[in-house]
C-alpha positions in Angstrom: 35.4 -52.0 -2.4 35.2 -49.6 0.6 34.8 -45.9 0.3 35.6 -43.1 2.8 32.5 -40.8 2.7 34.6 -37.9 4.0 36.6 -37.9 0.7 33.5 -38.0 -1.5 32.2 -34.6 -2.7 30.5 -35.5 -6.0 27.5 -37.8 -6.5 26.3 -38.6 -10.1 22.7 -39.2 -11.2 21.5 -40.6 -14.5 17.9 -41.8 -14.9 18.9 -43.4 -18.2 21.8 -45.5 -17.1 22.0 -45.2 -13.3 20.8 -47.5 -10.5 19.8 -46.6 -7.0 21.7 -49.5 -5.6 24.9 -47.7 -6.8 26.9 -45.6 -4.4 26.9 -42.7 -6.9 30.6 -41.7 -6.7 31.5 -42.5 -10.3 29.8 -41.4 -13.6 30.1 -44.9 -15.0 29.4 -48.3 -13.5 32.8 -49.8 -12.4 31.3 -53.3 -11.9 31.9 -53.1 -8.1 28.7 -51.5 -7.1 29.7 -48.0 -7.9 28.3 -45.8 -10.7 25.6 -43.2 -11.0 22.4 -43.3 -9.0 19.1 -43.4 -10.9 17.1 -40.7 -9.2 17.7 -37.3 -7.6 15.4 -38.2 -4.7 17.4 -41.3 -3.8 20.7 -39.3 -4.1 19.4 -36.7 -1.7 18.2 -39.5 0.7 21.7 -40.9 0.7 23.2 -37.5 1.3 21.0 -37.1 4.3 22.3 -40.5 5.6 25.9 -39.2 5.1 25.0 -36.1 7.1 23.7 -38.2 9.9 27.0 -40.1 10.3 29.1 -36.9 10.3 30.1 -36.5 6.6 29.5 -32.7 6.4 31.6 -31.7 3.4 29.9 -29.8 0.5 28.5 -32.1 -2.1 27.8 -31.6 -5.8 25.1 -33.6 -7.3 26.0 -34.0 -11.0 23.3 -34.7 -13.5 24.5 -36.8 -16.4 21.4 -36.8 -18.6 20.2 -34.0 -20.9 16.6 -34.5 -19.8 15.1 -35.7 -16.5 11.3 -36.3 -16.0 9.7 -35.9 -12.6 6.2 -37.3 -11.8 6.2 -35.9 -8.2 7.8 -33.0 -6.4 11.3 -33.6 -5.0 11.4 -32.5 -1.4 14.7 -31.3 0.2 14.3 -31.0 3.9 16.6 -29.9 6.7 18.5 -33.2 6.8 20.1 -32.2 3.5 22.5 -29.3 3.5 25.4 -27.7 1.4 24.4 -29.4 -1.8 24.8 -28.0 -5.4 22.7 -29.5 -8.1 24.1 -28.9 -11.6 24.8 -30.6 -15.0 27.9 -32.8 -15.2 28.9 -30.8 -18.3 28.6 -27.1 -17.3 28.8 -26.1 -21.0 25.4 -27.7 -21.4 22.1 -27.6 -19.5 20.1 -30.4 -18.0 16.3 -30.0 -18.5 14.2 -31.1 -15.5 10.6 -31.3 -16.4 7.4 -32.0 -14.6 5.7 -33.5 -17.7 5.4 -36.5 -19.9 6.4 -36.6 -23.5 3.5 -37.4 -25.8 4.3 -39.3 -28.9 2.4 -41.4 -31.5 0.8 -38.5 -33.4 -1.1 -39.2 -36.6 -3.0 -37.0 -39.0 -6.6 -36.7 -38.2 -9.6 -34.4 -38.3 -11.8 -32.9 -35.6 -15.0 -30.9 -36.2 -14.0 -30.9 -39.9 -10.6 -29.3 -39.1 -7.5 -31.1 -40.2 -5.1 -31.6 -37.3 -2.8 -34.0 -35.5 -4.0 -36.5 -32.9 -2.6 -38.8 -30.3 -4.4 -41.4 -28.2 -3.6 -41.3 -24.5 -5.0 -44.4 -22.6 -4.4 -42.8 -19.2 -6.7 -39.9 -20.1 -9.4 -42.3 -21.3 -9.2 -44.3 -18.1 -9.4 -41.2 -16.0 -5.9 -41.7 -14.5 -4.6 -38.5 -15.9 -5.8 -35.1 -17.3 -4.0 -31.9 -18.0 -5.0 -28.3 -18.6 -1.8 -27.1 -20.3 0.2 -28.2 -23.3 3.5 -27.3 -24.7 4.6 -28.0 -28.3 8.0 -27.3 -29.7 8.9 -25.2 -26.7 5.8 -23.0 -26.8 2.6 -22.8 -24.8 -0.4 -23.9 -26.9 -3.8 -22.2 -26.7 -7.1 -23.8 -25.8 -9.9 -23.0 -28.1 -11.9 -20.1 -26.8 -15.1 -18.2 -27.5 -15.2 -15.6 -28.7 -11.9 -16.2 -30.6 -10.9 -12.6 -29.9 -12.3 -10.0 -27.5 -14.9 -10.7 -24.9 -18.6 -10.7 -23.9 -20.3 -8.9 -21.1 -23.3 -10.2 -19.1 -26.9 -8.9 -19.4 -27.5 -9.2 -15.7 -25.7 -10.4 -12.6 -26.7 -11.9 -9.3 -25.5 -9.2 -6.8 -26.3 -5.7 -7.8 -24.2 -3.7 -5.4 -21.0 -1.6 -5.8 -19.5 -3.1 -2.6 -16.1 -4.3 -3.7 -16.2 -7.9 -2.3 -19.8 -8.6 -3.0 -19.2 -11.1 -5.8 -21.8 -13.0 -7.8 -22.3 -16.7 -8.2 -24.2 -16.4 -11.5 -24.9 -14.1 -14.4 -27.3 -13.9 -17.3 -25.7 -14.0 -20.8 -27.1 -11.8 -23.5 -29.4 -13.4 -25.9 -27.5 -15.4 -28.6 -24.1 -15.0 -26.9 -23.8 -18.7 -26.0 -26.1 -20.3 -28.6 -23.1 -21.7 -30.6 -21.7 -23.7 -27.7 -23.1 -27.2 -27.3 -21.8 -28.0 -23.8 -21.3 -24.8 -21.9 -20.9 -26.9 -18.7 -17.7 -28.4 -20.1 -16.1 -25.0 -20.5 -14.1 -22.7 -18.2 -15.1 -19.1 -17.7 -12.3 -16.5 -17.6 -13.0 -12.8 -17.1 -11.2 -9.6 -16.3 -12.2 -6.6 -14.3 -10.6 -4.2 -11.8 -7.0 -5.4 -11.3 -7.7 -9.2 -11.5 -8.6 -12.0 -13.8 -11.0 -14.6 -12.5 -11.3 -18.2 -13.5 -13.9 -20.9 -12.8 -15.5 -24.0 -14.2 -19.2 -23.7 -15.2 -21.5 -25.3 -12.7 -24.7 -25.2 -14.8 -26.2 -23.4 -17.7 -30.0 -22.9 -18.4 -30.6 -22.3 -22.1 -34.1 -21.0 -21.5 -33.0 -18.2 -19.2 -29.3 -17.9 -20.3 -28.4 -18.2 -16.6 -24.7 -19.3 -16.1 -23.9 -20.6 -12.6 -20.2 -20.5 -11.8 -18.6 -23.1 -9.6 -16.7 -20.3 -7.7 -18.3 -16.9 -6.8 -16.5 -13.9 -8.2 -14.0 -12.4 -5.8 -15.1 -8.9 -6.6 -18.4 -7.4 -7.6 -19.2 -7.6 -11.3 -22.1 -5.1 -11.3 -21.5 -2.2 -13.7 -23.3 0.9 -14.7 -21.8 1.0 -18.2 -19.5 -1.1 -20.4 -16.6 1.3 -19.6 -16.9 0.7 -15.9 -13.8 -1.0 -14.5 -16.0 -3.5 -12.7 -17.5 -4.8 -15.9 -17.2 -8.6 -16.3 -15.5 -9.0 -19.6 -15.6 -12.8 -20.1 -14.8 -15.5 -22.5 -15.1 -19.3 -22.5 -12.1 -21.6 -22.8 -11.9 -25.3 -23.8 -14.6 -24.8 -26.4 -14.5 -27.7 -28.9 -16.7 -25.9 -31.4 -14.0 -23.2 -31.7 -11.2 -25.7 -32.4 -10.0 -24.1 -35.6 -7.0 -21.8 -35.1 -3.3 -22.8 -35.6 -1.4 -23.6 -32.5 -4.6 -24.7 -30.7 -5.3 -27.9 -28.8 -8.2 -29.8 -27.4 -8.4 -32.9 -25.2 -11.3 -35.2 -25.7 -11.3 -36.8 -22.2 -14.0 -39.4 -22.9 -12.2 -40.7 -26.0 -8.7 -40.1 -24.5 -7.6 -38.3 -27.6 -5.4 -35.2 -27.9 -6.0 -33.0 -30.9 -3.5 -30.3 -32.1 -3.6 -27.9 -35.0 -0.1 -27.2 -36.2 1.1 -23.6 -36.1 2.5 -23.8 -39.7 3.6 -26.3 -42.4 7.0 -26.9 -40.7 5.3 -29.1 -38.1 4.6 -32.7 -38.9 3.3 -35.7 -36.9 6.9 -37.0 -37.0 8.8 -33.9 -35.8 6.6 -32.2 -33.2 7.9 -32.3 -29.6 4.9 -32.3 -27.2 4.9 -32.2 -23.4 1.9 -32.4 -21.1 2.5 -31.5 -17.4 1.8 -33.8 -14.5 3.0 -31.7 -11.6 3.2 -27.9 -10.9 6.1 -27.9 -8.4 9.4 -29.4 -9.2 11.5 -28.8 -6.0 10.2 -28.0 -2.6 13.2 -26.9 -0.4 11.4 -26.8 3.0 12.9 -26.9 6.4 11.6 -26.7 10.0 11.9 -23.0 10.8 9.8 -23.3 13.9 12.4 -25.5 15.6 15.4 -23.7 14.2 16.2 -26.3 11.6 16.2 -24.6 8.3 17.4 -26.1 5.0 20.8 -24.7 4.5 23.0 -24.1 1.4 21.0 -25.7 -1.4 22.2 -24.4 -4.8 20.8 -24.9 -8.3 23.0 -24.0 -11.2 22.7 -24.2 -15.0 19.5 -26.1 -15.0 16.5 -25.7 -17.3 13.2 -26.2 -15.4 10.3 -26.6 -17.8 6.8 -27.8 -18.5 4.8 -27.7 -15.3 1.1 -27.6 -14.7 -1.0 -24.5 -14.3 -4.2 -26.3 -13.4 -6.9 -24.0 -11.9 -5.8 -22.9 -8.5 -8.6 -20.3 -8.3 -10.5 -22.2 -5.5 -8.4 -20.1 -3.0 -9.9 -17.8 -0.5 -10.1 -14.1 -1.0 -8.5 -12.8 2.1 -5.5 -10.6 1.2 -4.8 -9.4 4.7 -4.6 -12.6 6.7 -4.7 -15.5 4.2 -6.9 -17.4 6.6 -8.9 -20.2 5.1 -11.4 -21.2 7.8 -15.1 -20.9 7.0 -14.4 -18.7 4.0 -16.2 -19.4 0.7 -13.8 -20.1 -2.2 -13.6 -17.4 -4.8 -12.7 -17.4 -8.5 -9.6 -15.2 -7.9 -6.9 -14.4 -5.4 -7.1 -10.9 -3.9 -4.3 -9.4 -6.0 -1.3 -10.3 -8.0 -2.2 -14.0 -8.3 -0.7 -14.2 -4.8 -1.8 -17.7 -3.9 -0.3 -19.3 -7.0 2.5 -21.7 -6.0 6.1 -21.6 -7.2 7.7 -24.1 -9.6 10.7 -24.0 -7.2 9.8 -23.3 -3.6 12.0 -22.3 -0.7 10.3 -22.4 2.7 12.2 -22.5 6.0 15.4 -22.1 4.0 18.6 -20.3 4.6 21.5 -19.2 2.3 20.2 -21.1 -0.8 21.0 -20.1 -4.4 19.5 -20.4 -7.8 22.0 -19.2 -10.4 22.1 -19.2 -14.2 19.0 -21.3 -14.5 16.1 -21.1 -16.9 12.5 -21.5 -15.9 10.3 -21.7 -19.0 6.8 -22.8 -19.8 5.8 -23.1 -16.1 2.3 -23.1 -14.7 2.1 -20.5 -11.9 5.0 -18.5 -10.4 8.5 -19.5 -11.3 10.1 -19.2 -7.8 8.5 -18.7 -4.4 10.4 -17.8 -1.3 8.1 -18.4 1.6 7.7 -18.3 5.4 10.8 -18.6 7.5 13.3 -18.1 4.7 16.3 -15.8 4.6 19.3 -15.0 2.5 18.0 -16.7 -0.6 19.8 -15.6 -3.7 18.1 -15.7 -7.1 20.8 -14.6 -9.5 21.2 -14.4 -13.3 18.2 -16.6 -14.3 15.8 -16.4 -17.2 12.1 -16.8 -16.4 9.9 -16.9 -19.5 6.3 -17.9 -20.3 4.9 -18.3 -16.8 1.3 -19.0 -16.2 1.3 -16.4 -13.4 4.3 -14.3 -12.3 8.0 -14.6 -11.9 9.3 -14.5 -8.3 7.2 -14.3 -5.1 8.4 -13.6 -1.6 6.3 -13.9 1.5 6.5 -14.5 5.2 4.6 -14.0 8.4 2.9 -10.6 8.9 3.3 -8.2 11.9 1.1 -10.4 14.0 2.7 -13.7 12.9 5.4 -15.8 14.4 8.9 -14.5 14.4 10.4 -17.8 13.1 8.2 -17.4 10.0 9.6 -14.0 9.1 11.2 -13.9 5.7 14.0 -11.4 5.0 17.4 -10.6 3.5 16.9 -12.1 0.0 18.5 -11.0 -3.2 16.8 -11.0 -6.6 19.3 -9.7 -9.1 20.2 -9.9 -12.8 17.2 -12.0 -13.8 15.2 -11.6 -17.0 11.5 -12.0 -16.3 9.3 -11.8 -19.4 6.1 -12.9 -21.1 4.6 -14.1 -17.8 0.9 -13.9 -16.8 0.1 -16.1 -19.8 -2.7 -17.8 -17.9 -3.3 -15.7 -14.8 -2.9 -12.1 -16.0 -2.4 -10.6 -12.6 0.9 -12.3 -11.9 3.7 -9.8 -11.1 7.3 -9.9 -12.2 8.5 -9.8 -8.6 6.0 -9.8 -5.7 7.3 -9.0 -2.2 4.5 -9.4 0.3 5.3 -9.6 4.1 9.1 -9.4 3.9 12.0 -7.0 4.7 15.6 -6.2 3.9 15.4 -7.6 0.4 17.3 -6.4 -2.6 15.7 -6.4 -6.1 18.2 -5.1 -8.5 19.3 -5.1 -12.1 16.4 -7.2 -13.4 14.8 -6.9 -16.8 11.0 -7.2 -16.3 8.8 -6.9 -19.4 5.8 -8.0 -21.3 3.5 -8.8 -18.4 -0.1 -7.9 -17.9 0.2 -6.5 -14.4 2.8 -4.8 -12.1 6.5 -5.3 -12.7 7.6 -5.2 -9.0 5.1 -5.1 -6.2 6.3 -4.5 -2.6 4.1 -4.6 0.6 1.0 -6.4 1.6 -0.8 -4.2 4.1 -3.5 -1.8 3.0 -3.6 1.5 5.0 -1.6 2.5 8.1 -1.8 -0.8 10.0 1.5 -2.4 11.2 3.6 -4.1 8.6 6.9 -6.0 8.6 7.7 -4.6 5.2 10.7 -2.3 5.5 14.2 -1.6 4.3 13.7 -3.1 0.8 16.0 -1.8 -1.9 14.5 -1.7 -5.4 17.2 -0.4 -7.8 18.5 -0.4 -11.3 15.7 -2.5 -12.8 14.5 -2.1 -16.4 10.7 -2.5 -16.4 8.6 -2.0 -19.5 5.7 -3.1 -21.7 3.3 -3.9 -18.9 -0.5 -4.1 -18.9 -1.3 -4.7 -22.5 -4.7 -3.0 -21.9 -6.1 -6.0 -20.0 -6.2 -5.0 -16.3 -6.4 -1.8 -14.3 -4.7 -0.3 -11.3 -1.1 -1.3 -11.8 2.4 0.2 -11.6 5.8 -0.5 -13.0 6.7 -0.5 -9.3 3.8 -0.8 -7.0 4.1 -0.2 -3.2 1.7 -0.8 -0.3 1.6 0.2 3.4 4.1 1.5 5.9 7.7 0.8 4.6 10.3 2.8 6.5 13.7 2.5 4.9 12.4 1.2 1.5 14.2 2.8 -1.4 13.2 2.8 -5.0 16.1 4.2 -7.0 17.8 4.1 -10.4 15.0 2.3 -12.2 14.1 2.7 -15.8 10.3 2.3 -16.3 8.3 2.9 -19.4 5.2 1.9 -21.4 2.5 0.8 -19.0 -0.9 0.6 -20.5 -4.0 -0.2 -18.4 -7.5 -1.3 -19.4 -9.7 1.3 -17.8 -7.5 3.3 -15.4 -4.2 3.0 -13.5 -1.4 2.5 -15.9 1.2 4.1 -13.6 5.0 4.3 -13.5 5.6 4.3 -9.8 2.5 3.8 -7.6 2.5 4.3 -3.9 -0.9 2.8 -3.0 -2.9 2.7 0.2 -0.9 3.8 3.3 2.5 3.8 1.5 4.7 5.7 3.8 8.4 6.6 4.6 9.5 5.5 1.1 12.3 7.2 -0.8 11.9 7.4 -4.6 14.9 8.9 -6.3 17.0 8.8 -9.5 14.3 7.0 -11.6 13.3 7.7 -15.2 9.7 7.0 -16.0 7.9 7.7 -19.3 5.0 6.7 -21.5 2.0 5.8 -19.3 -1.7 5.5 -20.0 -2.4 7.3 -16.7 0.4 8.9 -14.6 4.1 8.7 -14.2 3.8 8.9 -10.4 0.7 8.2 -8.4 0.1 8.2 -4.7 -3.3 6.9 -3.5 -2.7 8.0 0.1 0.3 7.8 2.4 2.7 9.7 4.6 6.1 11.3 4.3 7.3 9.8 1.0 10.3 11.5 -0.5 10.3 11.8 -4.3 13.4 13.5 -5.6 15.7 13.8 -8.5 13.5 11.7 -10.9 12.4 12.3 -14.5 8.7 11.8 -15.1 7.5 12.2 -18.7 4.6 11.7 -21.0 1.4 10.4 -19.4 -2.1 10.7 -20.6 -4.0 11.9 -17.5 -1.4 14.1 -15.9 2.1 13.3 -15.0 1.6 13.3 -11.2 -1.5 12.3 -9.3 -2.7 12.2 -5.7 -6.0 10.4 -5.3 -6.7 11.0 -1.6 -5.4 14.1 -0.1 -5.0 14.0 3.7 -4.3 16.6 6.4 -0.7 15.8 6.6 2.4 15.8 4.4 2.2 12.8 2.1 4.9 13.6 -0.4 8.1 15.7 -0.4 8.5 16.4 -4.1 11.7 18.1 -5.0 14.4 18.4 -7.7 12.5 16.5 -10.2 12.1 17.0 -14.0 8.5 16.7 -15.1 7.6 17.0 -18.8 4.5 16.3 -20.8 3.1 16.5 -24.3 -0.2 18.3 -23.6 -1.1 16.8 -20.2 -1.3 18.7 -16.9 1.5 18.3 -14.4 -0.6 17.6 -11.4 -4.0 15.8 -11.0 -6.1 15.4 -7.9 -9.1 13.3 -6.8 -11.5 13.0 -3.9 -10.9 16.3 -2.1 -9.0 19.5 -2.1 -6.4 19.3 0.6 -3.8 19.7 -2.1 -1.1 21.9 -0.6 -1.3 20.1 2.7 -0.6 16.9 1.0 2.4 17.8 -1.2 5.4 19.8 -0.2 7.1 20.6 -3.5 10.0 22.8 -4.7 13.0 23.1 -7.0 11.3 21.1 -9.7 11.5 21.8 -13.5 8.3 21.6 -15.5 7.8 21.7 -19.3 5.1 20.9 -21.8 6.3 20.2 -25.4 2.8 20.7 -26.8 1.5 23.9 -25.2 1.9 26.4 -22.4 2.6 24.4 -19.2 -0.6 23.5 -17.4 0.2 22.8 -13.8 -3.2 21.6 -12.5 -6.5 20.5 -14.1 -8.9 19.8 -11.2 -12.6 19.4 -11.9 -12.3 21.6 -15.0 -10.3 24.3 -13.3 -7.1 24.9 -15.1 -4.1 26.6 -13.6 -1.0 27.8 -15.3 2.3 27.9 -13.4 1.9 31.4 -12.0 -1.7 30.9 -10.9 -0.9 27.5 -9.4 2.0 28.6 -7.3 0.1 31.5 -5.9 -3.1 29.6 -5.3 -1.5 26.5 -3.8 1.6 28.1 -2.3 3.6 25.3 -3.9 6.6 25.1 -6.2 7.5 28.7 -5.5 11.2 28.0 -6.3 10.4 25.7 -9.3 10.7 26.8 -12.9 9.1 26.2 -16.3 11.8 25.6 -18.9 12.9 23.2 -21.6 15.2 20.7 -19.8 17.2 20.2 -23.0 16.9 16.4 -23.2 18.8 14.8 -26.1 15.9 12.8 -27.6 13.0 12.5 -25.2 10.5 11.2 -27.9 12.7 8.1 -28.3 13.5 7.7 -24.6 16.9 9.4 -24.4 16.7 11.8 -21.4 20.4 12.7 -21.4 20.7 16.3 -20.3 22.6 18.9 -22.3 25.4 20.5 -20.1 23.5 23.8 -20.3 20.2 22.3 -18.9 18.5 24.7 -16.5 17.8 21.7 -14.3 21.3 21.8 -12.9 20.6 25.2 -11.3 17.9 23.5 -9.2 20.4 21.0 -7.9 19.3 18.1 -10.2 21.9 15.4 -10.5 22.3 13.6 -13.8 20.8 10.1 -13.8 22.9 7.4 -15.5 20.8 4.3 -16.2 23.2 2.7 -18.7 23.5 -0.2 -16.3 19.8 -0.6 -15.5 18.5 -4.1 -16.1 20.6 -7.3 -16.3 24.3 -6.6 -16.2 26.0 -8.2 -19.2 
């Protein structure tokens, strides 16, 4: 039977009943060599052949099976274009997983603890190992010591306060590690500053308590007190002696046996569903941007991507500015935001690709990465849940890089990104590094341990390609969890002319030592507009500018922060912030806070703002113990001369309802009501 390729627009794939000798144009074998193909890879290969002979019609690749297992990454290159990958039945979802299903569990005991066990010959032979496990759709915990909390070292190798002077070893306090038989088989994880660091143990001397780490710490771990943000707060993972808690697993690699403690009595050896990952990246959509041959028009729809590996990637170099790897000692952390972690789905050298209505769950690192040479990638209406690092990462060449590697014009909208950073705490909900003209809108981002949305990747006033990014109508909340420091609901860096942050609802950001901020314009942030946002409940400040130039902050509501509602950490002899027509309210905290030096009124140009303190007389500035009320402040600083102190008449601010009464005095200042009823994912 002959087929005219030009009339064929659908190809079927079924690993369970397909065959790669089939032509793929029918969902069932017709006995004449047609029927579903067996693998996605072969179907894509045949599509590339069709393109080479001139068959350029859009093609839909229909997945017939409910579950498809991948043991290696599927690469889609520039020879494949205009292809949609989706389930055959759009009312259901196909799950594509980078794992193996583990079966054959039996009741057992390990270290005197009753548990389930399964023998895995490939682990015993050394052919396979894994550092993540998922049971009944949930990430399972490795046994750790201590079981809760952390330890701190007695001494460290490098005793300086220079940020990047990391240590290769530390001395544990007497008795801290006595319970652990084989410290060398464990991983060390620790938090400090704004990062978490991870490294295997290279050696341990029981006489001296000296622990040598395989990877040097990326930042210094020398501290003057336990409350210092540099303090190495560490714990050990993969500790068999602590295999005792429900929903915990341990892999005995020598015996090739997996042990699991059920989370409750509902789980039995017969009904648990267990997946162990084999790969971290499922699809790599990568074209040749250098030669103008980008991958074009790849679309994923209604697919569940699950169960990928989050094996330790921490042997990356710590060079946040250039990402160069030559002659640089590997470190135990990336510079910030787990920025080197790969994506489960990667677009590189890609144009006009889409990911719509998909779920990424139980993934190892970032969910989606849009990398060098990509443009007009649309990530729309997806759910990203339980990621090892962050949700979505965008990056391209920097100001000194090649033009063909620039990344721009992408849309991240209507996605829910939650409960990520489960393994690498510093992962962001959305991370935009060297990229421009992107839109990040109407996303729900919550329950992470670091920043919700991070934009920019240049520290200070050096040239940057980051510009004209629109960050609007996102709902960002429940960040930090008291684990890391120096974060923002929305975090910005460097020169960013044309970037607008507007209409976002941000609340409840809690840092470890310092820096639980709502909107944070960090080093060199300049020419950014921040307007029509509502920000409340922060462990530090509602708005914080480290240093920058000519940022406009207007018509926002900032409320309820512990250390002062507004902070400038480094005042400079130029206008950093135009602050006007905002409503600023507190519950006992000062309105302004300053650090470093006293060029306050040269730094902020402010006016027509409304201030109010629900707990006491409004305190405008508390600087080095000097407290200023509104009248003293305005005269001393020559600021806010046309601002007022008055109750804004919010409807229910304690419960997050900042609707203004029609008689609010804020309207006399030109304040425009903010409607955030549509913030977050549009229903």
